[in-house]
KEDREN-466774 format. One record per residue (C-alpha): z, y, x; residue in one letter; residue number from 0. Coordinates in pm, whole numbers, padded with zeros to 5 digits, m for minus. Example, Ala and Ser with C-alpha at 12.3 -4.5 7.8 and 13.67 -1.06 7.14 Angstrom:
BEGIN
<pt up="00780" north="m00450" east="01230" rest="A" nr="0"/>
<pt up="00714" north="m00106" east="01367" rest="S" nr="1"/>
***
This chain:
BEGIN
<pt up="14999" north="11691" east="10720" rest="X" nr="0"/>
<pt up="14743" north="11837" east="10481" rest="X" nr="1"/>
<pt up="14714" north="11771" east="10114" rest="X" nr="2"/>
<pt up="14414" north="11631" east="09936" rest="X" nr="3"/>
<pt up="14312" north="11983" east="09837" rest="X" nr="4"/>
<pt up="14318" north="12110" east="10193" rest="X" nr="5"/>
<pt up="14103" north="11821" east="10310" rest="X" nr="6"/>
<pt up="13842" north="11908" east="10049" rest="X" nr="7"/>
<pt up="13858" north="12273" east="10149" rest="X" nr="8"/>
<pt up="13815" north="12181" east="10515" rest="X" nr="9"/>
<pt up="13499" north="11981" east="10436" rest="X" nr="10"/>
<pt up="13343" north="12276" east="10259" rest="X" nr="11"/>
<pt up="13421" north="12529" east="10531" rest="X" nr="12"/>
<pt up="13141" north="12611" east="10773" rest="X" nr="13"/>
<pt up="13165" north="12419" east="11098" rest="X" nr="14"/>
<pt up="13184" north="12741" east="11298" rest="X" nr="15"/>
<pt up="13516" north="12818" east="11127" rest="X" nr="16"/>
<pt up="13658" north="12478" east="11226" rest="X" nr="17"/>
<pt up="13547" north="12397" east="11581" rest="X" nr="18"/>
<pt up="13520" north="12549" east="11928" rest="X" nr="19"/>
<pt up="13194" north="12731" east="12010" rest="X" nr="20"/>
<pt up="13089" north="12467" east="12267" rest="X" nr="21"/>
<pt up="13127" north="12189" east="12012" rest="X" nr="22"/>
<pt up="12954" north="12399" east="11747" rest="X" nr="23"/>
<pt up="12643" north="12440" east="11964" rest="X" nr="24"/>
<pt up="12605" north="12062" east="11979" rest="X" nr="25"/>
<pt up="12595" north="12030" east="11602" rest="X" nr="26"/>
<pt up="12403" north="12348" east="11518" rest="X" nr="27"/>
<pt up="12064" north="12175" east="11549" rest="X" nr="28"/>
<pt up="12173" north="11890" east="11325" rest="X" nr="29"/>
<pt up="12208" north="12140" east="11043" rest="X" nr="30"/>
<pt up="11858" north="12283" east="11087" rest="X" nr="31"/>
<pt up="11986" north="12580" east="11286" rest="X" nr="32"/>
<pt up="12234" north="12704" east="11031" rest="X" nr="33"/>
<pt up="12610" north="12698" east="10990" rest="X" nr="34"/>
<pt up="12661" north="12396" east="10767" rest="X" nr="35"/>
<pt up="12970" north="12238" east="10620" rest="X" nr="36"/>
<pt up="13129" north="11921" east="10755" rest="X" nr="37"/>
<pt up="12994" north="11731" east="10454" rest="X" nr="38"/>
<pt up="12642" north="11852" east="10529" rest="X" nr="39"/>
<pt up="12685" north="11761" east="10896" rest="X" nr="40"/>
<pt up="12799" north="11409" east="10806" rest="X" nr="41"/>
<pt up="12499" north="11372" east="10572" rest="X" nr="42"/>
<pt up="12269" north="11494" east="10850" rest="X" nr="43"/>
<pt up="12422" north="11251" east="11101" rest="X" nr="44"/>
<pt up="12386" north="10962" east="10856" rest="X" nr="45"/>
<pt up="12025" north="11053" east="10787" rest="X" nr="46"/>
<pt up="11954" north="11073" east="11159" rest="X" nr="47"/>
<pt up="12120" north="10735" east="11216" rest="X" nr="48"/>
<pt up="11919" north="10577" east="10935" rest="X" nr="49"/>
<pt up="11591" north="10721" east="11065" rest="X" nr="50"/>
<pt up="11672" north="10606" east="11420" rest="X" nr="51"/>
<pt up="11770" north="10262" east="11289" rest="X" nr="52"/>
<pt up="11442" north="10231" east="11100" rest="X" nr="53"/>
<pt up="11249" north="10348" east="11406" rest="X" nr="54"/>
<pt up="11430" north="10098" east="11628" rest="X" nr="55"/>
<pt up="11356" north="09823" east="11378" rest="X" nr="56"/>
<pt up="10988" north="09916" east="11372" rest="X" nr="57"/>
<pt up="10974" north="09925" east="11753" rest="X" nr="58"/>
<pt up="11138" north="09581" east="11762" rest="X" nr="59"/>
<pt up="10879" north="09446" east="11516" rest="X" nr="60"/>
<pt up="10594" north="09590" east="11725" rest="X" nr="61"/>
<pt up="10741" north="09443" east="12043" rest="X" nr="62"/>
<pt up="10781" north="09108" east="11868" rest="X" nr="63"/>
<pt up="10421" north="09121" east="11748" rest="X" nr="64"/>
<pt up="10302" north="09215" east="12098" rest="X" nr="65"/>
<pt up="10495" north="08924" east="12246" rest="X" nr="66"/>
<pt up="10331" north="08688" east="11997" rest="X" nr="67"/>
<pt up="09986" north="08827" east="12084" rest="X" nr="68"/>
<pt up="10059" north="08792" east="12457" rest="X" nr="69"/>
<pt up="10168" north="08435" east="12398" rest="X" nr="70"/>
<pt up="09846" north="08361" east="12206" rest="X" nr="71"/>
<pt up="09641" north="08522" east="12482" rest="X" nr="72"/>
<pt up="09833" north="08327" east="12744" rest="X" nr="73"/>
<pt up="09764" north="08001" east="12559" rest="X" nr="74"/>
<pt up="09394" north="08087" east="12536" rest="X" nr="75"/>
<pt up="09385" north="08170" east="12908" rest="X" nr="76"/>
<pt up="09564" north="07846" east="12996" rest="X" nr="77"/>
<pt up="09320" north="07650" east="12779" rest="X" nr="78"/>
<pt up="09026" north="07818" east="12956" rest="X" nr="79"/>
<pt up="09173" north="07730" east="13295" rest="X" nr="80"/>
<pt up="09235" north="07373" east="13181" rest="X" nr="81"/>
<pt up="08878" north="07343" east="13051" rest="X" nr="82"/>
<pt up="08743" north="07483" east="13380" rest="X" nr="83"/>
<pt up="08958" north="07237" east="13577" rest="X" nr="84"/>
<pt up="08835" north="06947" east="13361" rest="X" nr="85"/>
<pt up="08476" north="07058" east="13422" rest="X" nr="86"/>
<pt up="08539" north="07068" east="13797" rest="X" nr="87"/>
<pt up="08690" north="06719" east="13785" rest="X" nr="88"/>
<pt up="08388" north="06591" east="13589" rest="X" nr="89"/>
<pt up="08150" north="06748" east="13840" rest="X" nr="90"/>
<pt up="08349" north="06602" east="14129" rest="X" nr="91"/>
<pt up="08351" north="06256" east="13967" rest="X" nr="92"/>
<pt up="07976" north="06280" east="13902" rest="X" nr="93"/>
<pt up="07918" north="06380" east="14265" rest="X" nr="94"/>
<pt up="08126" north="06085" east="14383" rest="X" nr="95"/>
<pt up="07937" north="05846" east="14154" rest="X" nr="96"/>
<pt up="07600" north="05972" east="14281" rest="X" nr="97"/>
<pt up="07716" north="05939" east="14641" rest="X" nr="98"/>
<pt up="07802" north="05574" east="14609" rest="X" nr="99"/>
***
């Protein structure tokens, strides 16, 4: 088991010194194409998660706004159809009244 000092040292060592080459390749881009420390990688991952979270939140707000707009449009369309149906009924009633 490591001591507190060794844990600190491990976090300041470059990732390439601590992980297998296959794993390293996955994280290389997160450190802007350089060999970063574990602390820098964690900071990069947190930043990415925050940015993605904000983006997801913004997408959700846009989708919510679009749904509201679709609902308003749907209500307008339904009102138009209802008005057209009422007009047809009025015309039909007028035609029946004239026929009698």
